[in-house]
Each structure stands twice: as C-alpha cells, then as structure tokens.
C-alpha positions as CSV (number, residue, x, y, z in Angstrom):
1,M,172.6,-39.1,121.9
2,Y,176.3,-38.0,121.6
3,C,177.1,-33.9,119.8
4,I,178.8,-35.0,115.7
5,A,181.9,-33.3,117.5
6,Y,182.0,-35.8,119.8
7,R,181.8,-38.4,117.1
8,F,183.9,-36.9,114.8
9,H,186.8,-37.4,117.7
10,L,186.0,-40.8,118.1
11,A,186.1,-41.3,114.9
12,G,189.9,-40.0,114.2
13,K,190.8,-41.1,117.4
14,N,190.3,-44.9,116.0
15,V,192.0,-44.1,112.8
16,V,194.6,-43.0,114.1
17,N,194.8,-45.6,116.3
18,K,194.8,-48.0,113.0
19,V,197.0,-46.3,111.0
20,Q,200.8,-46.4,111.0
21,Y,201.9,-42.9,109.1
22,F,199.8,-41.1,111.1
23,K,201.7,-42.1,114.0
24,E,205.3,-41.6,112.6
25,Y,203.4,-37.9,111.4
26,E,202.4,-37.2,115.3
27,A,206.3,-38.5,116.3
28,T,207.7,-36.3,114.0
29,C,206.2,-33.4,114.6
30,K,207.0,-34.0,118.5
31,E,210.4,-34.0,117.8
32,L,210.4,-30.8,115.5
33,Y,208.5,-29.5,118.5
34,S,211.2,-29.9,121.0
35,Y,214.0,-29.2,118.9
36,F,213.0,-25.8,118.6
37,N,211.5,-25.1,121.6
38,K,214.5,-25.9,123.9
39,S,216.3,-23.1,121.9
40,Y,215.4,-19.6,121.6
41,K,218.1,-19.6,118.9
42,K,216.5,-21.7,116.9
43,M,213.5,-20.2,117.3
44,I,214.9,-17.3,116.0
45,N,217.0,-18.8,112.7
46,L,214.1,-21.0,112.6
47,K,212.0,-17.2,111.6
48,I,215.0,-15.7,109.3
49,I,214.7,-19.0,107.0
50,Q,211.0,-18.5,107.1
51,E,211.8,-14.2,105.9
52,I,214.2,-15.3,103.2
53,N,211.8,-17.5,101.7
54,D,208.9,-15.2,102.5
55,N,207.0,-18.0,103.8
56,L,204.3,-17.0,106.9
57,Q,205.3,-16.7,109.8
58,L,204.3,-19.7,111.6
59,T,204.5,-21.0,115.1
60,I,205.5,-24.3,116.4
61,L,202.9,-25.9,118.1
62,N,202.6,-28.7,120.8
63,I,201.0,-32.3,120.0
64,I,198.5,-32.6,123.1
65,S,196.7,-36.2,123.2
66,T,192.6,-36.0,123.6
67,Y,192.8,-39.6,124.2
C-alpha cells in the first residue's frame, strides 16, 4: 500500500508528462535559474529590482526532477 504523498507524486508526474505547458514552464524556470545563478552581479541586480518594486526578496531555486 502506497502512502498518500507518493500517490500525489505519481499523479503530478503523470500530469507533467502529458501537458506540454508544464514542460515549457519547467524549461523556462531552469533557464532563469541558470541565468541568475551564474553571475553574482545579476543576482544583486535582481535584488535591487525587487527592492525598487517593493517585492519580497525571493530566491531562485534549481528545479530537480524526482522521476
């Protein structure tokens, strides 16, 4: 018997594999991560833009596939 978290994981995995939008969204997120992660200066500029716009200080995290 599988736990509920694993069942949700399997359901999410199936949706991602069948819906093209999610694949494009994941690719865009990975590109953004790569763009900012490779340059300290770009990260500082992102934080400055967030401060100017009164946005929360967000961190860009890498997407890791679990399937």
